[in-house]
N, C-alpha and C positions, 0 to 999 in steps of 0.2 A: 548442440550438447544435449544426449538424451535424458529426459528425467525417468528414473530407475525407484524403484521401494525401496525403501532402506530396507526391511523385513524381507529381503528375498532370502532363498534359502542360502545356504554357507557353503554348496558345493560350487555355483556359479564365483568364478574367479575374477570376473570383470565387472561387477557390480558395486557402485559407489552410492554413498547417500548423496542428497542434494546438498546447497548450503543451509538449507533453513533445518535441514534435519541434522545437520552436522554439528550448528549451533544450539539446538535445544538437547543431542545428546553431551554436548560440551559441558552446558549448564546443570544438568542432573548429573554428573561424574562428581566423585569424592575431590578432585582436586579443585574445586572449586571452594571447597570447604576452609582448603588450607588459606587461600585467598581470603575468604572470610575472618578467619582466624587472624590472620597478620594485622587485616584492615581493624578488626574490634580490639586488640592490642594499642593500635596506633589512635583509635579515636580516644580513650581512655588516655595517653598521653598527652595529646593535643589538647583534651579537657582540662587537664593538671597544669600544662606549661601555659596555655592561654590564660586561664583561669588563675592560676597562681600569680601572673605578671597583671593583671587587667587589679584583682584583687588587694596584690601589694603595696601597686601605686595609689588605691583608691585608701586603704590604711595609712599609706605614709602621709596623703594628704589631710585627711583627718585628724592625725593625729600633731600635724605639724613638724614631723620628727625631718632632722637634715642629717648630712653625712658628716660624721665626725660626733655626732651627740650621743650621749647614751641612750639606750632605748629604754622608755617608761612602762612600768609596768601593765598600762592599756594596750599599749602598742602589742609588748608581747603575747598578752591574751588573745586579744584581737587576730593577731599573726596566725597562731596555735589553733582555735576556733574556727577561723576560716579554712586554715589547712584542710583539718578535720572533716569539716562536711562537705568540701572539694574531692578530698579524697573518696569519701564514700558514694558521692553523684560519680565519680568517674569508675570507681570499682563495679557499680549499680550499671551504669552504663554500656562497660565493657562486656559484662554479663551477659546484659540484654544483647548485644551485638554479636555476642558467640555464636554459633552455629550450632555447638554441641558443648556441653560440660563448662557454663558459665563461671564457676568455681574455679577452674584451671586456670581459665584465662583472666582472672582476677588477679592468681595467684604469680603468673608470669608477669603482669601490671605491677604486681607489688615487689617483685625481684627486680625490675630494670627501676623502678622508683628507687628502692634501697642502692641499689648500684651506682645510679647517679647521684644521690645524696652524700653518699661517702666519696663520691670521685669530688663531690663541691666542696666537701668540708674539707678535704685533704688538701685541694688546690688553696682555699682561703687559708687553712692552716700555712700552708708552705710560705705565700705569700705576705702573711703577719697580718692578714684583713678581718679577723675574728675581732668582733668589737663586744659580742652577745655577751651574757652571761653564757657559763661554760655549760651549764645544763641545756642551752637553748637548743645547740643544734643537733645534740641527741635526741632532745626529745621532738624535734624537726623528723628525725630520720625514723622515732619508730612511729610516730603519728600516720605519715603519710601512707607506711605500708597497709598500718593497720587498720586506718579507714579504706582503701581499697579493698581489704579482704571482708572489711562489715558490709561494702557496696555490694562484693560480690554475692557474700551469704544472704543478703535481704534480697538479690534478683532469685535466687534460689527459692526462698521461703514465698516470694509474690507468685511465683510459677507453680509451687505443689499447693497452695492454698487456693487456686482458681479450681472452680467445679467446672 
């Protein structure tokens, strides 16, 4: 195979870039930003999912909650507080991983979180499995997306204050 220059004149029909030049060009194309955008939102979603499970189990073990018992006020406060902090972290890291427009990526993550929260509430309601106070699922529904948006906003402020 003949190695030819990538910057060859446009009129030569048989000029092809080498593999290294093609990879370099591909990595500089805007198509890579789409993959990075999707990855940024998935990172935030993974942080929320894994963090929620880990923190939820920790709170359950610390408060000695068992299935079937009504939740204590300490459990509810710890659960809401941890959800808010985790959502802020997820929104911030989503914005940080985003190639452009960090707040837009946080808005997408907040929308996904609201959708899945509504689906979970609907599923639990249909199955008759809601044992929490009636205000708790609604509070969780709003705290998650609001925290993600706060985190995305903090990311924007962090980038504009840096000189």
